[in-house]
N, C-alpha and C positions, 0 to 999 in steps of 0.2 A: 241775741239780747235785745230787749226792747225797753223803751221808756213808757211809763204809765201815762195813759191819756190825760191831757189837760195840764201837764207839767212841762216845765222848761228846764233843760239841763243847766244847773248852776255851776259855779266854779268848784264848789264842793257840795256834798250832799248825796253822793252815790252810794248805793247799797247793792251788793250782788247776792241774789237769793238762789241757793242750790236746793235740791230735793231734801238734803239732810242738814244743811247748814246755811248760815248767813255771814257774809263778810262786810264789815263796816270800814269804810275808807277814811282813815284819819289823814287829814291834809299833809302832803309832803312826806309821806312814809312809804312810798312805793306802790300806792293803790292803783295807779294807772298801769304800772307794769304787771301787777297781779291780774288785772282784767285781761291784758294781752296774753299773759301766760296761760290762764285757764282756757282762753279761746284757742290758743295754739294746741293745747292738750286735749281739745275736743270735749271739754266738760260742759254739759248743759247747765245754763243758769240764766236768770232773768235779772236785768238791771232795773232797780227801783230807784226813782228819783223823787225826793220829797220836794216840798214847795221851795221855790227859788231863794227865799229869804231864810230858809232853815237848814242848818247843818244836819247831815244824816247820822246823828249820834245815837247813843243807846236809847234815849228817851223816845226816838221815833223808829226804833228797830221793829220790823214786822217779824212774826214767828219767833217770839222770845223763847219758845220751848225747844228750839233747835240749837245745834252746836253753833256758837257765835265766836268769830275770831276777828282780830284786828292786829295792826302793827303799830309800834311806837318807835321813837328815834331819839338818839342822844340830843338833848335840848339845844346845845350850842350849834350843832350842825343843822338842826331844823331851822333855827333863826337864819342861818346863812342861806339855806335852800329856799326858804320862803322869800327872803329879800331878793335873791338872784332871779327867782321865778317872776316876781312882780316887776323887776326892772326890764324883763322881756315882755311879759303879757300885759302889764299895766295894772294900776291900782283900781279896785272896784269900789266906786263911791257908794254903792248900795250896801257894802259890807262895813259895819261900824268899826271893826278892827282896822281895816285898811284906812278908813277915813281918819281914825285917831292916830295911827302910827306911821303912815306913809312918809317916806323921805328919800331923796335922791342919793344920799350917802349912807352906807351901812351902819356906821356908828351912830348916826342921827336916828335911824330907824330903831336900833336897839335902845337908845335913850328914851325914845318915845314909848316903846313897849314897857320899859321899866317904870316910867312915870304914869302911863295911862292904863296899861294892861299887865300889871305885875303877876308873876307866876303863870304866864300865858300858857306855856306848854303843859305845866302840871294840871291846870284846870281843864284844858282841852283833852288831855289823855283821860282824865277822870270822867269826862262827859261821854267818852266813847267806850271805855273798858270797865267802868264801875268806880265809884268814889273810893272804895276801900278794897283790900285784898279779899275780904269776906264776900263782897258783892261783885267780884270780878267775873268777866265773861269766861267762856270755856277755854279760850287760848289767846295769849298775847305774845305775838312774835316780835322780832326786831328787824328794823330796816337793814341793819348791819349784816344780818344773815338771812336776807330776804328769801332767796330760793330754798335754802335748807328749811327755813321755818314754814314756808308755804307748803312744801312737801310734807312736813310733819303735821301741819294742820289738816291737810286733806286726808292723810292716813288716819288721823284721830277721828275725823268725821266719817270715815268709811266710804269716801268718795272714790270711785275708780278713776284713774288718770294715767296719762303717759308721762312718766317722770322725765324722760329725755326731752320731750317737748317743752316741759316746764323749764328745765335747766338751759335749754338752747335759746330761750327767748332773750333777745338782746335788750340792753338798756333802752328806756323810752322816756320821753318828756324831760330830757336832760337840758339844763339851762346852758345857753351860749355865753352868758355873762361870766367874765373871768373870776376865778376864785380869789385872785389877788385883790379884788375890789371889796371882798367881804372878810377882811382880816380882823382878828381880835386884838385888842390891847390887853395886857395882863389885868389891869384894873377892871375893865368892862367885863371880861370873862369871869372874873371873880364875883362881881356883883350879880351877873346872870346866874351863876351856879348857886349863889345864896338864894336868889329869888325862886329858882326852880328846884330847890332842895327836895321837895316832895317827890317829884318825878325822878330825879337823879337817884335818890335812895330807894324808892320803891322798885324801880326797874334796873337797879344795879349798874348805874352809870357813874358811880363815884370814881 
């Protein structure tokens, strides 16, 4: 894999380009593992990185005529994963979302998102997979069934691969911050579910 000349790898914005397909990396949905798994499986692909200040979403997707796939995640667990990651990696002051929502306590982070970036996951997912079901990309998998859905996507795209290598790829990029520090209160979880209703209903996370 290689990075396009003149670009700098940002925190997010990576796109994997295969001969027959394109993978869009939605933040905190297992994209780093996907990259490792396809590498382990010996699948030729190229890593395309857009400008450091731009997310590699559908609007910047090269080869729109190819099979395009991405993964989504249950919104409440994505909030937890994002905050735990940032508590390890640090907040990016070039990222408007981080600048707006950063907080040393999980509940404060969620309150900041609800106040400053409501429906964050819903809007982000739509940016990557299409605003409506009618505009949806070729395949939308789930983080919760990552290996199964990656295998399914590769088969749908008619990409030859070693399934055992995919499934034997260990977890990667796992946060070391305790899950206990990212607990929900019933009230806060309920407000996030209401805010993220579009994503929860569209991707059957009800």
